[in-house]
C-alpha positions in Angstrom: 7.6 -3.8 17.4 4.7 -5.1 16.1 3.1 -5.9 19.7 3.6 -2.9 20.7 2.1 -1.2 17.8 -1.2 -3.6 17.4 -4.1 -2.6 20.9 -7.3 -4.1 20.9 -5.6 -7.3 20.1 -8.0 -9.8 20.8 -7.4 -14.2 20.5 -9.4 -16.1 18.5 -8.7 -19.8 19.6 -6.7 -22.2 21.2 -3.9 -22.2 17.9 -3.4 -18.2 17.7 -5.5 -16.4 16.0 -6.1 -13.0 16.3 -7.4 -9.6 14.8 -5.5 -6.6 15.7 -6.6 -2.6 15.0 -4.5 0.4 14.6 -5.0 4.0 14.8 -2.4 6.4 15.6 0.0 8.4 14.5 4.1 8.0 14.0 6.4 10.5 14.6 8.8 7.9 12.8 9.3 5.0 10.5 8.2 1.7 12.9 9.6 -1.3 12.7 8.0 -4.5 13.0 7.7 -8.2 13.0 5.3 -10.8 11.9 7.0 -14.3 14.0 7.0 -17.8 11.4 3.0 -19.6 12.3 2.8 -22.7 11.0 -0.5 -23.1 8.6 -2.3 -19.3 9.3 -2.6 -16.7 7.3 -1.7 -13.3 7.7 -4.5 -10.8 5.5 -4.2 -6.6 6.2 -6.3 -3.5 5.2 -5.2 0.4 5.5 -7.1 3.1 5.2 -4.4 5.6 5.7 -0.1 4.6 6.2 2.3 3.3 4.3 4.1 -0.1 4.3 7.6 -1.3 3.8 7.6 -5.0 4.4 9.6 -8.4 3.5 8.0 -12.1 3.6 11.5 -14.2 4.3 13.7 -13.8 2.1 11.9 -12.1 -0.6 12.8 -8.6 -2.6 12.0 -5.0 -0.7 7.5 -3.6 -1.2 6.0 -0.8 -1.3 2.4 -0.9 0.7 -0.3 1.6 -0.1 -3.1 1.8 1.6 -6.2 1.5 1.0 -5.5 -2.4 -1.0 -6.1 -5.8 1.1 -2.9 -7.4 0.9 -2.7 -11.7 2.0 0.0 -14.6 3.0 1.1 -17.0 4.1 3.0 -16.8 7.9 4.9 -19.8 6.5 8.2 -17.5 6.6 8.2 -14.5 9.1 7.0 -11.1 7.5 8.7 -8.7 8.5 8.6 -4.3 7.6 8.1 -0.4 8.6 5.0 1.5 8.6 5.1 5.0 7.6 5.6 8.2 9.9 1.8 9.5 9.7 -1.4 8.4 9.9 -1.3 4.8 10.2 -5.4 3.6 10.6 -5.6 -0.2 9.3 -6.0 -3.8 10.9 -4.3 -7.2 10.4 -5.5 -10.5 11.1 -4.0 -13.4 11.4 -5.5 -16.4 10.7 -5.3 -20.2 11.6 -6.5 -23.1 8.3 -8.4 -24.8 10.8 -11.1 -21.7 11.4 -11.9 -21.1 7.4 -11.1 -24.4 6.3 -12.8 -23.8 2.4 -11.2 -20.7 2.2 -8.2 -21.4 2.8 -8.3 -23.6 0.0 -8.5 -20.6 -2.5 -6.0 -18.6 -0.4 -3.7 -20.9 -0.5 -4.1 -21.9 -4.4 -3.8 -17.1 -5.1 -1.0 -17.5 -2.6 0.6 -20.0 -5.3 -0.4 -17.7 -8.1 1.5 -14.6 -7.1 5.5 -15.2 -7.3 6.2 -12.7 -4.2 3.8 -15.1 -2.4 1.7 -12.1 -1.7 -2.0 -11.4 -2.4 -3.3 -8.3 -3.1 -6.3 -6.6 -4.5 -7.7 -2.6 -5.0 -10.2 -1.4 -2.0 -10.8 2.5 -2.0 -14.2 2.0 0.2 -14.0 2.4 3.4 -16.5 0.4 4.2 -14.8 -2.3 5.4 -12.3 -0.7 7.7 -15.0 0.7 9.7 -17.4 -2.6 9.5 -13.7 -4.4 11.0 -13.7 -2.1 13.4 -17.1 -2.0 13.8 -17.2 -6.0 14.4 -14.3 -6.2 16.8 -15.0 -4.4 19.1 -18.6 -6.3 19.5 -16.6 -9.6 19.8 -14.2 -8.0 22.2 -14.5 -10.5 25.1 -17.8 -12.5 23.5 -17.9 -16.0 21.6 -14.8 -17.6 19.6 -18.1 -17.9 16.7 -18.8 -13.9 16.6 -15.1 -13.4 16.0 -14.8 -15.5 13.7 -18.0 -14.7 11.5 -16.4 -11.1 10.6 -13.0 -12.6 10.0 -14.5 -15.1 7.8 -16.8 -11.9 6.0 -13.5 -10.5 6.0 -12.0 -13.0 3.5 -14.9 -13.5 1.6 -14.9 -10.8 0.5 -11.4 -10.4 0.0 -11.5 -13.6 -2.2 -13.9 -12.1 -4.7 -11.4 -9.7 -5.6 -9.1 -9.9 -8.7 -5.5 -10.3 -7.2 -2.5 -8.3 -8.4 1.3 -7.8 -8.1 2.1 -7.2 -4.3 4.5 -4.0 -7.0 1.4 -2.6 -8.5 2.0 0.8 -6.6 0.3 4.3 -7.8 1.1 7.2 -6.4 -0.2 8.6 -9.4 -3.1 6.2 -10.7 -5.0 8.3 -14.3 -8.6 8.2 -13.4 -10.5 6.2 -15.7 -13.1 9.1 -17.2 -10.3 11.2 -18.5 -9.1 10.5 -21.4 -8.5 12.6 -24.9 -5.2 14.1 -25.7 -5.2 15.2 -21.5 -4.7 11.7 -20.6 -1.5 11.3 -23.9 -0.4 13.3 -21.7 -0.2 11.8 -18.3 0.9 8.3 -20.2 4.3 10.0 -21.4 5.1 12.0 -18.0 4.3 8.2 -17.3 7.0 7.9 -19.5 9.2 10.2 -19.4 9.6 11.7 -15.8 12.9 13.4 -16.0 11.3 15.7 -18.8 10.6 19.1 -17.9 7.3 19.0 -18.0 6.4 22.7 -16.7 2.9 23.8 -17.7 3.0 26.1 -20.1 4.7 23.3 -22.6 2.6 20.9 -20.8 -1.1 22.4 -21.9 -0.1 22.6 -25.5 1.1 19.2 -26.3 -2.4 18.2 -24.7 -3.9 21.7 -26.7 -5.5 23.3 -23.4 -5.0 26.4 -21.9 -2.8 26.7 -18.7 -6.3 27.1 -17.2 -8.1 24.9 -18.5 -5.4 22.0 -18.1 -5.3 24.0 -14.4 -8.8 23.6 -13.5 -9.9 20.0 -15.7 -7.1 18.9 -13.8 -8.3 18.8 -10.4 -11.8 18.6 -11.3 -11.2 15.1 -11.6 -8.2 14.0 -10.0 -8.4 16.1 -6.4 -4.9 17.6 -7.0 -2.9 19.7 -9.2 -0.9 18.5 -12.4 2.4 20.0 -10.7 1.2 17.1 -8.3 0.8 14.4 -10.6 4.6 15.4 -12.4 5.4 15.9 -8.8 3.5 12.1 -7.8 5.2 10.3 -10.6 8.7 11.6 -10.0 8.5 10.1 -6.5 6.8 6.6 -8.3 9.3 5.6 -9.6 12.4 7.1 -7.3 10.6 3.6 -5.1 11.1 1.7 -8.5 15.0 2.6 -8.3 15.1 2.4 -4.5 14.1 -1.5 -4.1 14.9 -3.0 -6.6 18.9 -1.0 -7.7 22.0 -0.3 -6.8 22.0 2.8 -8.7 23.4 6.0 -6.3 20.9 8.6 -4.4 22.1 11.0 -7.0 22.1 9.7 -9.8 17.9 8.7 -8.8 17.1 12.5 -9.3 18.3 12.9 -12.5 16.5 10.4 -13.2 13.7 10.3 -12.3 13.4 14.7 -12.9 13.6 15.9 -9.7 15.7 19.3 -9.4 17.7 18.0 -6.5 18.1 15.8 -4.3 16.1 18.4 -1.0 13.0 17.7 -3.9 13.2 14.1 -3.8 14.1 14.0 -0.2 10.4 16.4 0.7 8.7 14.6 -2.3 9.2 11.3 -1.0 8.7 12.4 2.2 5.8 14.2 1.3 3.9 11.7 -0.2 5.1 8.5 1.5 5.9 9.1 4.8 9.4 7.5 3.6 12.5 9.6 3.5 15.4 8.1 0.5 17.6 6.3 3.2 15.6 4.6 4.7 14.0 2.8 1.7 16.7 1.4 1.9 17.9 0.3 5.2 17.9 -3.1 6.3 15.4 -4.2 7.5 
Protein backbone atom coordinates (compact mmCIF):
# COMPACT_ATOMS: atom_id res chain seq x y z
CA UNK A 1 0.00 0.00 0.00
CA UNK A 2 1.04 3.60 -0.51
CA UNK A 3 1.51 4.20 3.18
CA UNK A 4 3.99 1.30 3.31
CA UNK A 5 5.80 2.24 0.12
CA UNK A 6 6.40 5.96 0.60
CA UNK A 7 8.75 7.00 3.36
CA UNK A 8 9.71 10.25 5.06
CA UNK A 9 6.22 11.68 4.65
CA UNK A 10 6.02 15.17 6.09
CA UNK A 11 2.70 16.64 7.26
CA UNK A 12 2.44 20.19 5.97
CA UNK A 13 -0.81 21.48 7.45
CA UNK A 14 -3.83 20.50 9.46
CA UNK A 15 -5.59 19.83 6.11
CA UNK A 16 -3.30 16.82 5.47
CA UNK A 17 -1.09 18.29 2.75
CA UNK A 18 1.85 15.93 2.49
CA UNK A 19 5.07 15.40 0.54
CA UNK A 20 6.53 11.89 0.28
CA UNK A 21 9.77 10.64 -1.24
CA UNK A 22 10.21 7.15 -2.66
CA UNK A 23 13.43 5.39 -3.64
CA UNK A 24 13.26 1.61 -3.58
CA UNK A 25 13.61 -1.51 -5.71
CA UNK A 26 10.56 -3.76 -6.02
CA UNK A 27 10.74 -7.49 -6.79
CA UNK A 28 7.14 -7.45 -8.00
CA UNK A 29 4.50 -4.81 -8.76
CA UNK A 30 3.22 -3.10 -5.63
CA UNK A 31 -0.27 -1.67 -5.33
CA UNK A 32 -1.07 1.72 -3.82
CA UNK A 33 -4.22 3.56 -2.82
CA UNK A 34 -4.77 7.27 -2.25
CA UNK A 35 -8.15 7.92 -0.59
CA UNK A 36 -10.56 10.69 -1.48
CA UNK A 37 -9.58 14.07 -0.03
CA UNK A 38 -11.86 17.02 -0.89
CA UNK A 39 -10.19 20.18 -2.21
CA UNK A 40 -6.84 18.40 -2.55
CA UNK A 41 -4.48 17.91 -5.48
CA UNK A 42 -2.04 15.05 -6.01
CA UNK A 43 1.19 15.81 -7.89
CA UNK A 44 3.85 13.24 -8.74
CA UNK A 45 7.13 13.03 -10.61
CA UNK A 46 9.20 9.86 -10.98
CA UNK A 47 12.71 9.63 -12.37
CA UNK A 48 12.45 5.84 -12.72
CA UNK A 49 9.58 3.37 -12.49
CA UNK A 50 6.28 2.97 -14.37
CA UNK A 51 2.74 3.00 -12.98
CA UNK A 52 -0.64 1.60 -13.95
CA UNK A 53 -3.28 3.75 -12.31
CA UNK A 54 -6.93 4.73 -12.30
CA UNK A 55 -8.79 7.65 -10.76
CA UNK A 56 -12.26 6.72 -9.56
CA UNK A 57 -14.17 4.85 -12.30
CA UNK A 58 -11.97 6.09 -15.15
CA UNK A 59 -10.14 3.74 -17.48
CA UNK A 60 -6.67 2.48 -16.61
CA UNK A 61 -3.69 4.63 -17.58
CA UNK A 62 -0.07 3.67 -18.06
CA UNK A 63 2.21 6.40 -16.69
CA UNK A 64 5.87 6.57 -17.64
CA UNK A 65 8.70 8.31 -15.73
CA UNK A 66 10.23 11.75 -16.28
CA UNK A 67 6.82 13.38 -16.46
CA UNK A 68 4.75 15.41 -14.05
CA UNK A 69 1.25 14.09 -13.32
CA UNK A 70 -1.35 16.07 -11.44
CA UNK A 71 -4.97 15.39 -10.55
CA UNK A 72 -7.63 16.09 -7.96
CA UNK A 73 -8.50 13.76 -5.11
CA UNK A 74 -12.27 14.21 -5.31
CA UNK A 75 -12.16 10.51 -6.22
CA UNK A 76 -9.72 7.87 -4.91
CA UNK A 77 -6.62 7.04 -6.96
CA UNK A 78 -5.54 3.41 -7.13
CA UNK A 79 -2.73 1.74 -9.03
CA UNK A 80 0.50 -0.20 -8.87
CA UNK A 81 4.19 0.46 -9.36
CA UNK A 82 6.28 -1.67 -11.69
CA UNK A 83 8.94 -4.05 -10.51
CA UNK A 84 12.46 -2.64 -10.49
CA UNK A 85 13.82 0.72 -9.31
CA UNK A 86 11.16 3.27 -8.39
CA UNK A 87 12.40 6.75 -7.50
CA UNK A 88 10.36 9.92 -7.21
CA UNK A 89 8.01 12.00 -5.11
CA UNK A 90 4.29 12.38 -4.52
CA UNK A 91 2.66 15.44 -2.98
CA UNK A 92 -0.89 15.85 -1.69
CA UNK A 93 -1.67 19.56 -1.49
CA UNK A 94 -4.75 21.20 0.00
CA UNK A 95 -6.21 24.11 -2.01
CA UNK A 96 -6.00 26.54 0.91
CA UNK A 97 -2.20 26.21 0.86
CA UNK A 98 -2.03 27.33 -2.81
CA UNK A 99 -5.09 29.54 -3.46
CA UNK A 100 -3.85 31.19 -6.69
CA UNK A 101 -2.21 28.09 -8.18
CA UNK A 102 -5.34 26.10 -7.31
CA UNK A 103 -7.33 28.17 -9.80
CA UNK A 104 -4.84 27.39 -12.57
CA UNK A 105 -4.69 23.71 -11.69
CA UNK A 106 -8.48 23.35 -11.64
CA UNK A 107 -8.68 24.86 -15.11
CA UNK A 108 -6.08 22.38 -16.35
CA UNK A 109 -8.04 19.49 -14.82
CA UNK A 110 -11.21 20.62 -16.59
CA UNK A 111 -9.36 20.57 -19.93
CA UNK A 112 -8.32 16.91 -19.49
CA UNK A 113 -10.94 14.28 -20.28
CA UNK A 114 -9.17 11.74 -18.08
CA UNK A 115 -9.14 13.98 -15.01
CA UNK A 116 -5.36 14.09 -14.97
CA UNK A 117 -3.08 16.76 -16.37
CA UNK A 118 0.45 15.99 -17.43
CA UNK A 119 3.51 17.64 -18.89
CA UNK A 120 6.70 16.16 -20.24
CA UNK A 121 9.86 16.83 -18.27
CA UNK A 122 13.22 15.27 -19.07
CA UNK A 123 15.57 16.78 -16.50
CA UNK A 124 16.41 15.26 -13.12
CA UNK A 125 17.13 18.67 -11.66
CA UNK A 126 13.57 19.14 -10.41
CA UNK A 127 13.54 15.77 -8.62
CA UNK A 128 16.91 16.41 -6.98
CA UNK A 129 15.73 19.85 -5.86
CA UNK A 130 12.54 18.40 -4.39
CA UNK A 131 14.44 15.78 -2.41
CA UNK A 132 16.91 18.35 -1.09
CA UNK A 133 14.16 20.77 -0.08
CA UNK A 134 12.15 17.96 1.50
CA UNK A 135 15.10 16.78 3.60
CA UNK A 136 15.86 20.34 4.68
CA UNK A 137 12.23 21.00 5.57
CA UNK A 138 11.62 17.97 7.79
CA UNK A 139 11.04 19.28 11.28
CA UNK A 140 11.16 22.91 10.15
CA UNK A 141 8.44 25.43 9.51
CA UNK A 142 5.30 25.02 7.47
CA UNK A 143 6.39 28.03 5.39
CA UNK A 144 9.67 26.41 4.28
CA UNK A 145 8.04 23.21 3.06
CA UNK A 146 5.18 25.05 1.35
CA UNK A 147 7.76 27.18 -0.46
CA UNK A 148 9.18 23.95 -1.91
CA UNK A 149 5.73 22.72 -2.95
CA UNK A 150 4.86 26.09 -4.45
CA UNK A 151 8.08 26.04 -6.49
CA UNK A 152 7.26 22.60 -7.89
CA UNK A 153 3.71 23.59 -8.85
CA UNK A 154 4.89 26.84 -10.41
CA UNK A 155 7.15 24.83 -12.73
CA UNK A 156 4.31 22.45 -13.53
CA UNK A 157 1.86 25.25 -14.34
CA UNK A 158 4.21 26.75 -16.95
CA UNK A 159 4.28 23.50 -18.95
CA UNK A 160 1.96 22.57 -21.77
CA UNK A 161 -0.66 20.05 -20.67
CA UNK A 162 -0.95 16.83 -22.66
CA UNK A 163 -2.99 13.67 -22.74
CA UNK A 164 -2.50 11.31 -19.83
CA UNK A 165 -2.34 8.48 -22.39
CA UNK A 166 0.51 10.05 -24.35
CA UNK A 167 3.14 7.60 -23.16
CA UNK A 168 6.03 6.65 -25.45
CA UNK A 169 8.42 3.75 -25.09
CA UNK A 170 10.05 4.52 -28.45
CA UNK A 171 10.01 8.30 -29.02
CA UNK A 172 11.54 9.58 -32.25
CA UNK A 173 14.14 12.28 -31.47
CA UNK A 174 13.84 15.53 -33.41
CA UNK A 175 17.45 15.06 -34.51
CA UNK A 176 16.39 12.11 -36.71
CA UNK A 177 15.36 13.44 -40.14
CA UNK A 178 14.94 12.38 -43.75
CA UNK A 179 14.60 8.77 -44.84
CA UNK A 180 15.54 7.45 -41.41
CA UNK A 181 12.67 9.36 -39.82
CA UNK A 182 10.34 8.05 -42.52
CA UNK A 183 11.46 4.50 -41.68
CA UNK A 184 10.69 4.96 -37.98
CA UNK A 185 7.25 6.35 -38.74
CA UNK A 186 6.63 3.29 -40.91
CA UNK A 187 7.60 1.01 -38.00
CA UNK A 188 5.18 2.84 -35.71
CA UNK A 189 2.40 2.56 -38.29
CA UNK A 190 2.88 -1.15 -39.02
CA UNK A 191 4.73 -2.80 -36.10
CA UNK A 192 3.57 -6.27 -37.21
CA UNK A 193 5.73 -6.21 -40.35
CA UNK A 194 9.11 -7.95 -40.50
CA UNK A 195 11.48 -5.10 -39.74
CA UNK A 196 14.75 -6.99 -40.21
CA UNK A 197 17.88 -4.86 -40.41
CA UNK A 198 18.70 -5.69 -44.05
CA UNK A 199 15.34 -4.69 -45.54
CA UNK A 200 14.94 -1.73 -43.19
CA UNK A 201 18.34 -0.35 -44.18
CA UNK A 202 17.44 -0.65 -47.85
CA UNK A 203 14.13 1.18 -47.27
CA UNK A 204 16.02 4.08 -45.66
CA UNK A 205 18.77 3.99 -48.32
CA UNK A 206 21.39 3.18 -45.69
CA UNK A 207 23.88 0.37 -45.41
CA UNK A 208 23.20 -1.99 -42.50
CA UNK A 209 26.31 -0.78 -40.67
CA UNK A 210 25.46 2.87 -41.25
CA UNK A 211 21.87 2.40 -40.05
CA UNK A 212 22.99 0.60 -36.90
CA UNK A 213 25.68 3.14 -36.07
CA UNK A 214 23.60 6.24 -36.87
CA UNK A 215 20.57 5.01 -34.96
CA UNK A 216 22.49 4.12 -31.82
CA UNK A 217 24.33 7.44 -31.85
CA UNK A 218 21.03 9.31 -32.02
CA UNK A 219 18.97 7.27 -29.54
CA UNK A 220 21.38 5.35 -27.31
CA UNK A 221 19.99 1.97 -28.34
CA UNK A 222 19.91 -0.16 -31.50
CA UNK A 223 17.30 -0.28 -34.27
CA UNK A 224 15.96 -3.76 -33.32
CA UNK A 225 15.29 -2.41 -29.81
CA UNK A 226 13.30 0.48 -31.32
CA UNK A 227 11.16 -2.07 -33.14
CA UNK A 228 10.67 -4.05 -29.92
CA UNK A 229 9.80 -0.93 -27.91
CA UNK A 230 7.30 0.14 -30.58
CA UNK A 231 5.64 -3.27 -30.50
CA UNK A 232 5.48 -3.17 -26.71
CA UNK A 233 3.87 0.28 -26.86
CA UNK A 234 1.16 -1.00 -29.21
CA UNK A 235 0.63 -4.07 -27.01
CA UNK A 236 0.03 -1.89 -23.94
CA UNK A 237 -2.69 0.06 -25.74
CA UNK A 238 -4.43 -3.19 -26.70
CA UNK A 239 -4.11 -4.52 -23.15
CA UNK A 240 -5.57 -1.39 -21.56
CA UNK A 241 -8.22 -0.50 -24.11
CA UNK A 242 -9.56 -3.78 -25.52
CA UNK A 243 -10.63 -7.29 -24.64
CA UNK A 244 -8.48 -8.88 -27.34
CA UNK A 245 -6.72 -12.07 -26.22
CA UNK A 246 -2.97 -12.16 -25.63
CA UNK A 247 -2.31 -14.42 -28.64
CA UNK A 248 -4.10 -12.01 -30.96
CA UNK A 249 -2.27 -9.01 -29.47
CA UNK A 250 1.02 -10.81 -30.04
CA UNK A 251 0.17 -11.22 -33.75
CA UNK A 252 -1.20 -7.69 -34.17
CA UNK A 253 1.98 -6.20 -32.71
CA UNK A 254 4.46 -8.38 -34.59
CA UNK A 255 5.91 -10.44 -31.75
CA UNK A 256 7.17 -13.85 -32.84
CA UNK A 257 5.74 -15.59 -29.77
CA UNK A 258 3.85 -14.99 -26.54
CA UNK A 259 7.13 -15.33 -24.66
CA UNK A 260 8.75 -12.64 -26.83
CA UNK A 261 5.91 -10.24 -25.95
CA UNK A 262 6.15 -11.17 -22.28
CA UNK A 263 9.91 -10.54 -22.24
CA UNK A 264 9.60 -7.22 -24.08
CA UNK A 265 6.94 -5.86 -21.73
CA UNK A 266 8.81 -6.94 -18.63
CA UNK A 267 12.06 -5.41 -19.93
CA UNK A 268 10.63 -2.06 -21.02
CA UNK A 269 7.82 -1.54 -18.48
CA UNK A 270 8.45 -3.77 -15.45
CA UNK A 271 5.03 -5.38 -15.94
CA UNK A 272 3.91 -8.68 -17.48
CA UNK A 273 1.03 -8.72 -20.01
CA UNK A 274 -1.42 -10.18 -17.48
CA UNK A 275 -0.52 -7.47 -14.94
CA UNK A 276 -1.91 -4.77 -17.25
CA UNK A 277 -5.30 -6.45 -16.93
CA UNK A 278 -5.28 -7.40 -13.28
CA UNK A 279 -8.25 -5.69 -11.64
CA UNK A 280 -7.31 -2.84 -9.35
